[in-house]
C-alpha positions in Angstrom: 7.4 -57.7 88.7 6.1 -54.1 88.8 7.5 -53.4 85.3 5.6 -56.5 84.0 2.3 -55.1 85.3 2.9 -51.7 83.7 3.7 -53.4 80.4 0.5 -55.5 80.5 -1.6 -52.4 81.2 0.0 -50.3 78.4 -0.4 -53.2 75.9 -4.1 -53.6 77.0 -4.7 -49.9 76.4 -3.0 -50.1 72.9 -5.2 -53.1 72.0 -8.4 -51.3 73.0 -7.4 -48.2 71.1 -6.5 -50.2 68.0 -9.9 -52.0 68.0 -11.6 -48.6 68.5 -9.9 -47.1 65.4 -10.7 -50.2 63.4 -14.4 -50.1 64.5 -14.7 -46.4 63.5 -13.2 -47.0 60.1 -15.4 -50.0 59.4 -18.5 -48.0 60.4 -17.4 -45.0 58.2 -17.0 -47.3 55.2 -20.4 -49.0 55.7 -22.2 -45.6 56.3 -20.6 -43.9 53.2 -19.8 -46.7 50.6 -17.8 -45.6 47.6 -17.0 -42.2 49.0 -13.2 -41.5 49.0 -11.7 -40.1 52.1 -10.7 -36.8 50.4 -14.3 -36.1 49.4 -15.5 -36.6 52.9 -13.0 -34.2 54.4 -13.3 -31.6 51.7 -14.5 -28.2 53.0 -17.4 -26.6 51.1 -17.1 -23.0 49.9 -18.0 -20.3 52.3 -21.3 -18.6 51.8 -21.1 -15.9 49.1 -17.8 -17.2 47.8 -17.8 -18.4 44.2 -15.1 -20.4 42.4 -15.5 -19.7 38.7 -13.3 -21.2 35.9 -13.9 -19.6 32.5 -12.7 -20.8 29.0 -11.9 -18.3 26.2 -14.3 -19.6 23.6 -15.5 -17.8 20.4 -18.9 -16.2 20.3 -21.6 -18.8 19.3 -19.9 -21.8 21.0 -22.2 -24.4 22.6 -21.2 -26.2 25.7 -22.8 -29.4 27.1 -23.3 -30.1 30.8 -20.1 -30.7 32.7 -19.4 -34.3 33.6 -17.1 -35.4 36.5 -14.5 -37.9 35.5 -12.4 -38.8 38.5 -10.7 -35.6 39.7 -11.4 -33.8 36.4 -14.4 -32.2 34.7 -15.1 -32.9 31.1 -17.0 -30.4 29.0 -18.0 -31.0 25.3 -17.9 -27.8 23.3 -19.1 -27.3 19.7 -17.4 -24.3 18.1 -19.3 -22.0 15.6 -17.4 -23.7 12.7 -18.9 -27.0 13.7 -15.7 -28.4 15.2 -16.1 -30.4 18.4 -13.7 -30.3 21.3 -13.6 -32.0 24.7 -12.0 -29.9 27.4 -10.7 -31.7 30.5 -10.3 -29.3 33.4 -8.6 -30.0 36.7 -10.5 -27.9 39.3 -7.7 -28.3 41.9 -5.1 -26.5 39.7 -7.7 -24.5 37.7 -6.0 -25.5 34.4 -7.2 -27.2 31.2 -5.3 -30.5 31.3 -6.3 -31.7 27.8 -8.1 -30.5 24.7 -9.3 -33.5 22.6 -10.5 -32.9 19.1 -13.0 -35.2 17.3 -11.9 -37.6 14.5 -8.2 -37.3 15.3 -7.8 -33.7 14.0 -4.9 -31.7 15.4 -5.4 -30.2 18.8 -5.7 -26.3 18.7 -3.0 -25.7 21.3 -0.9 -27.4 24.0 -3.1 -27.7 27.1 -0.7 -25.7 29.2 -1.0 -22.8 26.8 -4.8 -22.5 27.2 -5.6 -19.9 29.8 -8.2 -20.6 32.4 -9.3 -17.8 34.6 
């Protein structure tokens, strides 16, 4: 009989804890709709610390504003010769993941071969 009372108390505590976790998760999703969990737990850069990624582009190249596409950043670049390139950069690995030329022309190099500093 004593064991049954202990089991009932433990199960009651587990039920209350489960509903608490469920309530907190529902509140988090309502308060921050559309924000993935990883973006909410990401730590901002410390004050004075910069995280710079540079591309080796020829003099006279024009870059558009960067656009976030999922976990990557897309940058449209017009080279001095008039060729257009779309650079896809993965900020997590600090690598160029793709270089897409316009009009199906051949890509200049394999993405892994393009250095990003």
